[in-house]
N, C-alpha and C positions, 0 to 999 in steps of 0.2 A: 098401287104400283110399287115395286120393290126399289128401294134406293140403291144407287150405284155407290158402293163403298170403295174408296181408293186410298190405299195406305201409302204414306210418304215413303218413297224408295221401294215400294212393294210391287208396283205395276210398271210395265214398260212405258217408255215415253210416248209411243204411238197410241197406246190404249188410254193413257191419261188425256192426251190431246183430244182424241175422239170423244171420250166421255164428257169432257168439259164443253166441247162444242155442241154436243147433243142435248145436254141437260142444263137447265137453268131453274132456279138459282144455284149458286155455289155455297157450300157451308164448310167452314174450317172448324173442326171439332177437337176437343181435348187439348187445346192450346193453353199455354201460360200467357195470358194476354197482358201486355204492357200498353195501355192506351194513350199514354203521354198527357193525360188530363191532370195528373197529380195523384190519382188514385193508386192504391197498392195493386201490384199484379194479382191476377186471379185466374183460376181455371174456368174456361168458358168456351163459347161458340160465337163465331162471326159469320153472318150470312150476307152474301152479295147478290144483288139483282140489278141488271142493266147498268153495270159499272159503278154502282153506289152501294154503300153499306146499308143494307135493309134493317139489320138488327145486330146487336152485339151485347154480350153480357153473360153472367154465370148461369142464368136460368133460361137462356135462349135455346130453342130446339131447332134442329135442322128441318126445313120444310119437306114435305113429302115429295119425292121425285128429285130432290136436289142432288147434285154431284157432291160427294163427300171427300174432303181432304182430312185424313186423320193426322193431327199434329202432335200426338202424344210424345212428350219429351222435348218439344220444341217451344221456343218463344215466338210470340206473334207481336210485332211492333209496327208502328206506322213507318211508311217510307220516309227516308231522310231527305232534307231540303238544304242544298248548298247555295247560299245567297251570293257567292263571289267566285265565279269561274270565268275562264277565258278559253273558248273553243278555238284554240290556235293550233296550227299544224306542228310547230316546233320541228320542222323538217320532214314531217310525214304528210304526203300529198292527199291520201284518202282519209282525211281527218274525221269528218263528222260521223260516219257510221262507227268507226272504231271508238270514238269518244262516247257515243251513245251506248255501245256495248259495255264499256268500262263502268259507266255510271249504273247501268241496270244491274250488272253483276255484283256491284257493291251495295245494292239496296237503296240507291239514291234515286228517288222518283220525281224530284223537282229540282231545278237549278235556275240561277240567273246567269246569262251569258253576257259578259261585258265587252265582247271583242268585235262585234259586227257593225258594219256601216248600215245606217237606217235603210238605204236602198235595198238591202238584202233581206230585211225583216219578212216581207210578205213571201218571197220565194223560199226562204229558209223554213218558214212555218209550214208551207205546203210540202216541202221535202221531208221535214221531220214527221209530218203526218203519215208518211209512207213507211217510216222506220219503226222498229221496236226501240223506243227511246224514252227518256224521262220527259216530263213536261218542262218546257224551256220558256223562261221569261227573257225577252230581249231588252237590253238596257242601252240607251243612247248615251253618248259620251260628250262631255264638255270640259275643256281645260283652258289654260291661259296660253297666249303665244309664247312658245319656247318652254312651256312647263311640261311636267311629267304627263304622259298620255298624249301630248302633241308632238312627240319626238319620233313618230313613225306615221306613215300614210298622210293624207291631206285632210281638208276640212269636211270631205264627204264622210269620213270616219269619225273624227273628233273635231267638234266646233271649237274655235278659239275665241275667247272673250276676255276682256279686261275692264269692262265698265258695266254698270247696271243696265244701261240701254242695250248693250251688246248681249248680255245674258238673257234679257227678256226676248229679244229678237231671235236668239238661237233656240230657245225653248219653243217659241211659236212655230218656227220652221220645222223643228224636229217632230212636233206634235202631229203633223200631217201624216207621218209614217206610222202612227199608232204604236209607239214604244210601250213597254210594260213598266218602265221606270227610267230614271235619269241617273247617270253617274257623273259626279263633279270631281275633277282632280283639283283639290283645293290646296294641297300642301306640297310646295316645291322641294321640300327636304328629301332628296332622293337617296335615302339610306346612308346619309352621311357624306355623299360624294360631292354634293353641290348645294350648300345651305341656302344660297340665294336664288336657286333656279326656280322660277317665279311661283309665288303663292297668290292664290285668289283672295282679294280683299273682302272684308265683311260686307260691304255694300253690294258688291257684285254677287256674292253668294246668296245674300238675302233676296235680291231681286230674282235670282235663279229659282230658289225654292218657292217663293211666292207664286211665280208664274207656273211652275210645275204643278203646284198644288191646285191651281185653278183648273188644270186638266186632269186632276185626280191621279197624278203621277208621284210616286215616292222618289225621294232624292237620297242616293247613297253616295258617300264621299270616300275618296282616297285621302285620308287624313292620318298622319303618323307622328305628330308632335303634340305634346301636352298643350302648348299655347294655341295651336290651331284646333285642338279638340274643344277648347272653350269657345272659340269663334264659331265652330260648327253648331255647338249647342245653342248659341244666341241667334243663329241665322235660320233656324227652322229646318235643319237637316233631319232626315228620318232615321238614317242608319250610318254610323261610322263603320266602314267596311274594311278596316285595317286596325292594327294595334297602335296605340299611343305608346311610343317606345324609346323616346329620347331621355326620359327621366321618370322618377316615381310620380304618380298623380298626387297633387296636393288636395287638401280638403275642399277648397273653394271650387276647383275644377270639377271634382266629383259631384259636389252639390249642384253646380250649374248643369252638368250633364244629366243628372237625375231629374232636376226640375224641368228640363226641356222635354222629357218623354222620349228621347231618341233611343234606338237600339244600338247595340255594340257587337260587331262581328270581328273578333280579333285576328282571324287568319293566322293562327299560330303555326300551322303546317308550313307555310311559305317561309317563315322566319327561323324555323328550327335549324340550329347551326350545322348539325350533321344529320342529314336526312336518313331514314331507314334504308339500310343496304349500301349507303355511301361510305367512302373512305374518309377518315378524319383528315384535317389539313396537315400538310407535310410539316408545317411549323405552327404548332398550336399556340405559341406565344407571339405570333406576328401581330401587328396592330390590327389588321383586318379580322383575324380570328378572335382576338380579345373583344373588339367592338361588337362582333356578331353575337358572342356569348352575353355581353353586357345588355345589348338591346333585347335579346330574347328573354333574359331575366326580368327586365322591365315589362316586357309584353305579358309574361305569365303573371307577375304580381299585380299589374294594373287591371288585367281581366278579372282577377279574384277580388280586387278592391272594389271595382265597379259592381260586380255581382253581389257582393256582401252589402253594398249600399242600396241595393234594390234597382239598379239599372238593368233592364231586360237585355239578355244576350241572344244572339242568333249565331248560326253556324255558317262560316265562310272559310275558304281555303286559299283563294288566288290560284287554284289549279289551272294548269296550262303554262304556268311560268316554270322556269328551269328548276328541275329537281322536285317538282310538285305535281305528280301524275294525277290524272283524272280518276275519280272513283276511290282509289285507295287513300288518297289524301283526305277525303271527307271522313273516312274511318279513323285516320290518324288524328284528325282535328278533335274528335271525341276523346281519344286517349290523352291528348295534350290538355284539353279542358280539365280532365281529371288530374293530370300532373300539376296543373295550376292550383288545384285545391278543391275543385268541385267534386261532388259525389257522382258515381256513374248514373244514378237516377236523374240528377240535375242535368248532366251532359246530354242524356238521351232526350229529355224533354226539350232542351235547347235545340238539338239537332232536328227535331220534327216540328213540334208546336211553336217553339220560339222563332224559328225562321219563318214559318207560315204567318205568325202574328206580325212579324216585322214587315212582311210584304202585303199585309192586309188581306191574306188569303186563308185565315184560320177558319172561316165559315165553310171553306171548301175542302180543306185538307189539313194534315198536321197532327190530328188525333184520330183514334178509332172510335167514332161515334156515328150513330144512325144518321143517314142523310148525306154523309160526306163521301168524297171520292174514295173508291176502294183501292187505295195505294198502300200496300202493306208487305211485310217481309217476314219470312219464317227463318229463324236463327237457331242453331244448335247451341244451347247454353242459356245463361241468364245474364245478359249484358248489363242489367240494372244492378247486378252485384259485382260482376267482373267485366269491365268495359271491353277488354280484348275479345270477349265472346262475340262482339259485334262483327268480327271478321268471319265468323262461321256461318255465312249466308247459305241457306239451303234453297229457298225459292223466293222469287220476287213477283208480286202481282201489281200491275199498273192498270187502273180502271177496271179492276176485277179480272183481268186476263193474266194467265200465267206467262210471264215474260222472261223468266230465267229459272233454270233448274230442270230436273228431270221432267219431261213431258211438255216443256215450253215450246211454243211455236214462234220462233224468231222470224221476223220478216225477211224474205229473200232480198229485199232492198238493202239490208244491212251489209250484204256482201258486195254491193256495188261501190265504186269509187265516187260516183256522183249520180245525180238524177239522170234519167234517160235523156239523151241529147235530142235537140230539135234541129231542124234543117237550117243551115246557115243561109242568110240572105246575102246577095251580092254586094249591095251598097252598105258599107259600114257607117260612113259619115261624109257628107259633103258640106257640113257646117252652115247650112242654110236656115235651119230652124231658129225662130226668134226667141224660143224659150230656153236656149242654152243647152239643150239635150242633143244627143246624137240622132242620126237618121233612124236608128233602131229604138229610139225613145229610152235610151239609157243615159246615165249621168257620167260625164267625162271626169276623169281623175287626174289631178296633177301627180306626177311621179318623180319625186326627188329624194335625195339621200336622207338617211335617218340620223338620229343622234341629237345632242343638244346644239351643236354647231351645224346648222343646216343651210343648204343653198337657198337663196331667195329667188323664188320663181313667180312670174306673172304670166298667165295664159288667158287669152281673150280672142273672141271672134272679131275680125276686122274686115273692111271692104277690100276686095281684090281689084287691082288696077283695071283689069279687063272685064270686070263685072262679077257679081256674085260675092261670096264671102269665103274667108279662109281662117284657119286657126293660127294665131301668132303666139309663140312661146319664147319668152326671154328670161334669162336668169343670170345672177351673179353667183359664182360658185363658192362654196364654203372653203375654209382653209383646212383642207385635208386631202389625202391622196385619192380617195374614191368618190369625189364630188360628181354629181350627175343631176340632170333635170330633164323632164320630158312629160309625156302625156300617155294615159291608158284609155282606150276606148272599149268599154265593156260590150260584149256581144249579146248579153241578156241582162236584165235588171239585177243589180247586185252581184253580178258574176257568179251566180249560183248554178243555174241550169246551163250545161255545156251545149255547144253547137257542133254539128257535123258538117264539115266543109269539104268532104271528099268529092262533091260534084264539081269542084273548082280545081284549077291547076296551081294557083298561087295568089299572091297579094299584089295589088297595083296601087300606087299613090303618086300624087304630085307634091313636090317638095322644093324648097329653096332655103338657103341658110348662110352661115358665116364662113363657108368654105371648108369646114371640118367634116369628120366622119360622124355618122349617127347610127345608133343601134336600133334595128327594127325587130320587135319581139312578137311572137305568137305564144300566148300563155294558155296552158291547158290544165285540165284537172290532174294530169299525170306528169307535168313538167313544163319547162319553158325552153323555147327554141329561138335562136337569134341569127340574124345576118346583119351586114353593115352596108350602108350607102354613103356616098359623099355628095354634098350639095353646095353649090356656090350661089351667087346673088341672082342668077337667072333661074326661072322655073324650069323644072324638068319632070317628066313622068317616067317612073321606073316600074318595071315588072319584075317581081321577085318570086320565082318558082318555089314551091314548097321544098324542093330538093336542096335549095340554097340555105335552108334553116337548119342549124345544128344545135344539139343539146347544150344548154348553158349551165355553168357552175357544176355542182355535184350531181345534177340530174342527168341521167344517161338514157332515159326512155326514148325509144325510137319514135319519130314523128309519124302520126297516123292521120291527123286532121279530123279525128272523130270526137274530140272532147275539148274544143277550143272555147275559152272564156273571154279573152281580151286580145286586142291588138295594141302594141305599144311602140312609141318612137321616143328615143331619148338621146341626149348627148353627154359625153364625158369630157370634161375639160380640166386643165390644171387648176390647182388651188388659187382662188381669188380671181380667176379669169371670168370673162363674160361669154354667154352663149345666146344664140337666137336661131330659130328656124320657123318657117311657115309651112303649113300642111293643108292639102286639099284633096278631095275626091278619093278617099280611101275605100277601095273595093276589092272583093275577091273576083278573080277572072278565070 
């Protein structure tokens, strides 16, 4: 049988896709292979069968009948692995498919996502399985009350602990959701703005890591000070997922970090004072600008000091944070590792094998070796000599499938805003379930203002005088202008799969409260729509037609009812005031 020879850039996309679908295995020939094992690059062939690397080496021959990709003049490298990302919208509603596209186009084939509530892990895994996307590890979050990471959303997203007993209980509860790892926000030093904004003590951190390890879970930490870096090393942490950047590392701290065996992912990209394409500060001599440059200098030098001491590094970026875009920031991180003093070869190994080893996944990915997952990238140039060549991505293969570049068959699901909607059910919540979940078997979310100074909210199910149960929400408002408190009722688990409510006319609920106004929200994949109701001390049932809901904030999308994710009720009160309301029988009618 004659082999189908497909030249890079020489055959049309449709022909390449058809040939790859029809012929197995796949062979990449004439490539300059950088396998990330530490071996020198070599000219050779890589063969893929059933999503795995069947063979790779200088003497490997393409099997008879294989689809051939001629990579002459191209570098073949393992897919990159970013261990610190946040798949957050940052104002973009259709976030997940666009983020997936960005990573795949950059040759990033594995990531850790630090941003999701555990309730969403299972439905998000299912959704990602329909997309052309990198492999995603979901990382559950634990912080201290009032600490960094606990300053947005409620404990359904980030558990709050401040004792060893609390830490053990939090990990036990989270383990039921089958996370891939745990992120601990251990250092309250929020980039110089609040030195005492709480730090997790060593006893609590050690209890957290010990319990996580019982479940086979790695622990990555938000740790940014030299002092807390030493605490992390003595507490069993697996990865410090930020830079220690408040001072130069001393010899004792370097020694303790090395002795612990932990990995270090400095996320230099998020700390770069002036990001690529950004304007420099208007006043480069302002205290903020000077501090930013000082910390970044410490971050660079401390990364190099740890690497030189033999501490293993991994690649992380904190992508999804302001000024740190998905995909391109991973490539920038490699350039910054070189700026810190590493060689391009060392940076590339860190970006693939180093990250895989840090996550205990090196047996599956991270190097180009037989038996491993066929995640690899074809690049124009030699990035092990000139690191900026890493930006010249030509084609990306994930599990042996061409996922980016000429001939790639990108999933049609990547063009959707959300997964296909399911039919909305009439009853959202009557608060009768004994397990604390909604009538839809979803986890209620407390919904209060963000920031360090937050409103104090307590929501609980209580008995109703006339029989049955109701949700009671009480709060003391924070001392700020935009204080609010309320509840969100997800329509599907984790608010991932939208619901189509077009069979209904509106939302009905029973409510009583403190005599003020309350905002009722319908949250969808494309926006948020609100209306207001007033409620006094006597129960009343209100019917709110969908026509009463108007776009909220910057979102101007017209209401369709085809992509609803949550129903919300909240109150906004003056700073320091108190709020209460009770809610029952939330239904679509």
